[in-house]
C-alpha positions in Angstrom: 50.0 -8.2 14.4 52.3 -8.7 11.4 54.5 -5.8 10.3 54.6 -5.9 6.4 57.5 -4.1 4.8 57.9 -2.5 1.2 59.5 -5.7 0.1 56.7 -7.8 1.5 54.2 -5.7 -0.6 56.1 -6.0 -3.8 56.3 -9.7 -3.5 52.7 -10.1 -2.6 51.1 -7.9 -5.4 50.9 -8.2 -9.1 49.4 -5.4 -11.2 46.7 -7.4 -12.8 45.6 -8.9 -9.6 45.4 -5.4 -7.8 43.6 -3.9 -10.8 40.9 -6.8 -10.5 40.8 -6.2 -6.6 40.2 -2.5 -7.3 37.4 -3.3 -9.7 35.7 -5.4 -7.2 36.1 -2.8 -4.5 34.4 -0.2 -6.4 31.4 -2.5 -6.9 31.4 -3.3 -3.1 29.9 -1.7 -0.1 32.8 0.2 1.4 32.2 3.1 3.8 34.7 5.9 3.2 34.4 8.9 5.7 35.8 12.3 5.0 39.7 12.2 5.3 40.8 13.9 8.6 43.2 16.7 8.5 45.0 17.9 11.7 47.4 20.7 12.3 50.3 19.7 14.5 52.1 22.8 15.8 56.0 22.7 15.6 58.7 25.0 16.0 59.2 25.6 12.3 56.4 24.9 9.7 53.5 23.4 11.1 53.2 19.4 10.6 50.0 17.7 9.5 48.5 14.4 10.5 46.2 12.7 7.8 43.8 9.8 8.7 42.1 8.0 5.9 39.8 5.3 7.3 37.6 2.8 5.3 35.7 -0.4 6.0 34.1 -3.2 4.0 30.3 -3.7 4.9 29.7 -6.8 2.8 31.6 -10.2 2.1 34.6 -10.6 4.2 34.8 -7.6 6.5 37.9 -5.5 7.0 38.6 -2.0 8.7 41.6 -0.1 7.7 43.2 3.3 8.2 46.0 5.1 6.2 48.1 7.2 8.7 50.1 9.9 7.1 52.4 12.6 8.6 53.7 15.6 6.8 56.7 17.4 8.4 58.0 20.1 6.0 61.1 21.0 7.8 62.3 17.3 7.7 64.4 18.2 4.7 66.6 20.2 6.8 67.6 17.0 8.6 67.7 15.0 5.4 64.7 13.1 6.3 61.5 12.5 4.1 58.8 15.0 4.7 56.1 12.4 4.3 55.7 9.1 6.2 52.8 6.8 5.8 51.6 3.5 7.4 48.4 1.3 6.9 46.7 -0.2 9.7 44.5 -3.3 8.6 42.1 -4.8 11.3 39.5 -7.5 11.3 36.0 -5.8 10.5 34.4 -8.6 12.6 36.3 -8.2 15.8 38.5 -5.1 15.4 41.6 -7.2 16.0 44.8 -5.6 14.4 46.0 -7.7 11.7 48.9 -5.9 10.0 50.8 -2.6 9.8 51.9 -2.0 6.2 54.4 0.3 4.5 52.1 3.1 3.3 54.2 4.6 0.8 54.6 1.5 -1.3 50.9 0.5 -0.8 49.9 3.9 -2.1 52.2 3.8 -5.2 50.8 0.5 -6.2 47.1 1.4 -5.6 47.5 4.7 -7.4 48.9 3.1 -10.6 46.4 0.3 -10.6 43.6 2.8 -10.2 44.8 4.5 -13.5 45.1 1.1 -15.1 41.6 0.3 -14.0 40.4 3.4 -15.7 42.3 2.7 -18.7 40.7 -0.6 -19.0 37.4 1.2 -19.6 38.6 4.4 -21.3 41.6 3.7 -23.6 41.4 2.1 -26.9 41.8 -1.6 -26.8 44.6 -1.5 -29.3 46.6 1.2 -27.6 50.4 0.4 -28.4 52.3 3.7 -27.5 52.3 5.0 -23.8 54.1 8.3 -23.0 55.1 8.8 -19.4 55.5 12.4 -18.3 57.5 12.5 -15.0 60.2 10.2 -13.7 59.4 10.1 -10.0 58.8 7.0 -7.7 55.3 6.6 -9.2 56.3 6.4 -12.8 57.5 2.9 -13.0 54.4 1.6 -11.4 52.3 3.6 -13.7 54.2 2.2 -16.7 53.7 -1.5 -15.5 50.3 -1.2 -14.6 49.2 0.2 -17.9 51.3 -2.4 -19.7 49.3 -5.0 -17.9 45.9 -3.8 -19.5 46.8 -2.8 -23.0 49.2 -4.2 -25.8 51.8 -1.4 -25.4 54.9 -2.1 -27.4 56.6 1.5 -27.1 57.1 3.6 -24.0 58.4 7.2 -24.3 59.6 8.9 -21.3 59.8 12.7 -20.6 60.9 14.5 -17.5 62.3 18.1 -17.0 65.6 16.6 -16.0 66.4 14.2 -18.9 69.0 12.4 -16.9 66.0 11.1 -14.5 64.1 9.8 -17.8 67.2 8.1 -18.9 67.6 6.5 -15.6 63.9 5.3 -15.4 64.3 3.9 -19.0 67.0 1.6 -17.8 64.9 0.6 -14.7 61.8 -0.3 -16.7 63.2 -2.0 -19.9 61.0 -5.0 -20.7 61.7 -7.5 -23.4 59.5 -6.8 -26.3 59.0 -3.2 -25.4 60.8 -0.3 -27.1 61.7 2.4 -24.5 62.9 5.8 -25.8 63.4 9.2 -24.3 61.4 12.3 -25.9 63.3 15.0 -27.6 60.3 17.3 -27.0 57.1 16.6 -25.1 55.0 17.9 -27.8 56.3 15.5 -30.4 55.8 12.5 -28.0 52.2 13.4 -27.0 51.2 13.9 -30.6 52.1 10.4 -31.3 50.7 9.0 -28.1 47.8 6.4 -27.6 48.0 6.9 -23.8 49.7 9.8 -21.9 50.1 9.2 -18.2 51.3 12.2 -16.1 52.7 12.0 -12.6 54.2 15.4 -11.8 53.8 18.3 -9.3 53.4 20.9 -12.0 51.4 24.0 -11.2 51.4 24.9 -14.9 49.7 22.8 -17.5 52.3 20.5 -19.2 49.9 18.8 -21.8 48.3 21.0 -24.4 44.8 19.8 -25.9 46.0 20.8 -29.3 48.5 17.9 -29.1 46.3 15.2 -28.3 45.5 13.0 -31.3 42.1 11.5 -31.9 41.6 8.3 -29.8 44.0 9.4 -27.3 43.5 8.7 -23.4 44.9 11.2 -21.0 45.7 9.8 -17.4 46.3 12.8 -14.9 47.7 11.4 -11.7 50.1 13.9 -10.2 48.1 17.0 -9.1 46.3 16.7 -5.8 45.6 20.4 -4.8 43.3 23.0 -6.7 46.5 25.0 -7.8 48.2 22.1 -9.5 47.7 21.5 -13.2 49.1 18.9 -15.7 46.8 19.7 -18.8 45.3 22.9 -20.2 41.7 24.0 -20.5 41.7 22.8 -24.0 42.7 19.3 -23.3 39.8 19.2 -20.6 37.4 20.6 -23.0 38.1 18.1 -25.9 37.9 15.1 -23.7 35.2 12.6 -22.4 35.9 13.2 -18.5 36.0 10.6 -15.8 37.5 10.8 -12.3 38.0 8.3 -9.5 35.5 10.0 -7.1 33.4 13.1 -7.8 33.7 14.5 -4.4 37.5 14.4 -4.4 38.2 15.4 -8.0 35.7 18.5 -7.8 37.5 19.7 -4.5 41.1 18.7 -4.8 42.0 18.5 -8.4 43.1 21.7 -10.2 42.7 20.1 -13.6 38.9 19.9 -12.9 38.5 22.6 -10.4 39.9 25.4 -12.4 38.0 24.6 -15.7 34.8 24.3 -13.6 35.3 27.6 -12.0 36.2 29.3 -15.4 33.2 27.6 -16.8 35.3 26.0 -19.5 33.2 22.9 -18.6 30.0 22.5 -16.7 29.7 19.8 -13.9 27.8 17.5 -16.3 30.9 17.3 -18.5 32.3 14.8 -15.9 30.6 11.7 -17.4 31.4 9.4 -14.3 33.7 8.0 -11.7 35.1 4.6 -11.0 31.9 3.5 -9.3 29.9 4.4 -12.5 32.4 2.6 -14.7 32.8 -0.5 -12.8 29.1 -0.9 -12.1 28.1 -0.3 -15.8 26.1 2.6 -14.9 27.8 4.7 -17.6 29.7 3.8 -20.8 33.6 4.7 -20.9 34.8 5.3 -24.4 32.0 5.4 -27.0 34.1 5.7 -30.2 37.5 4.9 -31.5 38.1 8.8 -32.2 37.1 10.0 -28.9 39.7 11.5 -26.5 39.1 10.3 -23.0 40.6 11.8 -19.8 40.9 10.2 -16.2 41.9 12.4 -13.2 42.6 10.7 -10.0 43.3 12.2 -6.4 43.1 9.0 -4.4 40.5 7.6 -2.2 40.8 5.3 0.9 38.8 2.7 -1.0 41.9 1.8 -3.1 44.2 1.7 0.1 41.7 -0.7 1.7 41.5 -2.9 -1.4 45.3 -3.1 -1.7 45.8 -3.9 1.9 43.2 -6.6 1.8 44.9 -8.3 -1.2 48.4 -8.0 0.4 47.0 -9.6 3.6 45.2 -12.4 1.8 48.4 -13.2 -0.3 50.6 -13.3 2.8 48.0 -15.4 4.6 47.8 -17.9 1.7 
């Protein structure tokens, strides 16, 4: 069994290749059982073990499982609270093939899922991207969106301006104008694509700010209590999600408007299965506002791990 480091993953993947692999995965026959949550009693705050399995049922067969631990008290020991690894096995024999760095794999697949959605939902001439949040996922989201649209300007916003400045130095690309937003409202009003990767519990993006034709990419919130966009943004948009089951249960940006009857279930026009299989149209006009909300799915982890394995085995 091969141990695959974060650097190995970085060297094996390109954004365009992974976006294509995800597109294929959502059109394939992949089994995705409900993710397992197990509470691990500890002396302080209880820990959590998460198991996210998936297996491919057609073509080249693989089996995989992401194993994540969340130990909230690790911060007291100056250790990360979250650790993750991805175990990839042969779907033919069950033979272990590789153990991969889960954090890096997750960052890549999350960003590329957003870019896959953007391929169907944002305007083809989208040239200005606003990135809200300057955490570890932000540079991946920027580069993934750059790979599918002719973006010439990237505007960064973060609650702590210094982190946005640091991100700006890190993602400078020849031919791309990178600037720091003075105000979030001003930046969003000019944006063709707004990508959010924050842990906010209060809406940051107001629907009144979104111009006609804008695409809103909501990535950060992963519980029903987290919000990155307000009700008006959701109401104005043509809505898509990565998976209906996940978004309707875990995404505050979808769950709360549904509970408040701001939107009806039918307002969710489709998911990545529908878009990639051509069952529903994404953007239907140049002036339409579109919204994509992701919470993640084991399909994406398996597709990314398969691509890494194939590249390393080539």
